N, C-alpha and C positions, 0 to 999 in steps of 0.2 A: 504494500500500500504506500502511495506517495502522497504526502500532505502538501498544503499550499506553500510551505517554506522550501519544499524539496527534500524534506527528511524522508528517509525510508524507515518505516517502523517495523522493527523485528520483535520477536519475543524477548522482552527484558531489556532491550536497548534500541537506540536509534542510530542512524548513520546520517551525517550531514556533510555536504561538501565544504571544503575550507572557505570558499568565498562567502557562503551563507553564514558560516560560523563567525567570520570576520564582520559581516554585516550585523549580526546580533551584538557583538561587542561594541560596534559603533553606535547602534541604537541604545544600548545600555548607557554608554557615555553621554549620549544626548539627553537621557532621562534623569541622570544623576544631577544633584545640585551643581550648577555650573561654576559657582565660586570655588568648588573643590577641583573641578576639571581644569579651569583656567589657571589655578594656582599650582598645578603640577610643574615642577621645575626640574629639568634634566631627567625626564623619565620616559622610557620606551615601554609601550604597552603592546604585548604580543601574545601569541598562543602557540602551544605545542600539542602534539597528539597525547603525550603522557609525560609525567616527570621522569627524569633520569634516576637510575639507582642511587647516584650520589646525592641528588636533591632529596630523595626519600630518606636516605640515611641521615643527612644533615638536619632534616626537620624532625627526625625521630618518629617517622611514620611507620607503624607496625603492620605486620601482615594482616590482611582483611580490613585495612583502613585505606582511604583514598585521600589524595591531595588534589584539591580542586583548583587552587591558585597559589602563587608564590610571589612575594615581594623580595627582591634582592637589591640592596643598596644602602645608602646612608640616609636615614630619616632627616627631615628638615630640622628637627629638634637637636640633632647631633652634628649638624654642619657648623663649622666655625669659620674663622677668617681664612684658614688654609684650604678651604674647599674651592679649589680651582684645578682646571685641567684634569678632571676625572671623567671616566666613562659614565654614561647615563645609568641611573637606576633602572631596574627592569621589573615590570609586573608581567607575569606569565599566567595565562589561564590555560588549564589542561583540558583539552577537548574531550577525550575519551572518558575520563572520570566524570565530567559534567554530564555527558550523554548517558553514562551508566546509571546515575542517580536520578535522572529525569524521565518521567513517564509520559510527558506531553510536550508540545512545543511551548506552551505557555509556561510550564514548569521549568523547562530549559532556560527560557529567557529570564525568568525571575532568579534562577540560580546563577546565571552568568552575571546579572546585574548585582546581586548580593555579593558574589565572590569578588567582582571588580571593586565594589565599594569597600569591602573588607581589606583588600590589598592596598587600595589608595589610602585608607586610614593608617596603615602601617607607614606609608610614605610621610604622613603628617605626624608620625611619632606615637601613635596610639598603640598600646599593647593589647593582647587578646582580652584581658579582663575588661578594659574600658570599652573595647569594641562590642563585647557581648552585652555590657550594660546599656550601651546606646541602642543596640538591636532590640533589647527588651523594653526600650522606652524610658530608661531611668536617667 
């Protein structure tokens, strides 16, 4: 079965061409509060099929757990006067894990948007505890 996004729905998972996944990321960025998007400084936003074994190990991801996204870089709160001539920070969304946990196109989009917001929050210096507080509305 092919949906209006071009997803192929299979039992338990979806398949989505890269260009359409990229379009979901762009749409999510458009829907997030723009002051946080325009404030991104020296950050590349990209996606990969799945995290590397090194990324999983570094993040402490255990077997039977998934990593949906990853911020790699120096948060704004940790940048000092010596922050010059550095490679961009990188936010990576992992396509296959996001597809694995999504059961519909709408759910996939919401997970992409939430994961993107989560990783952007790390860029602004927020830790997991504060991000989860904000997600719960506290």
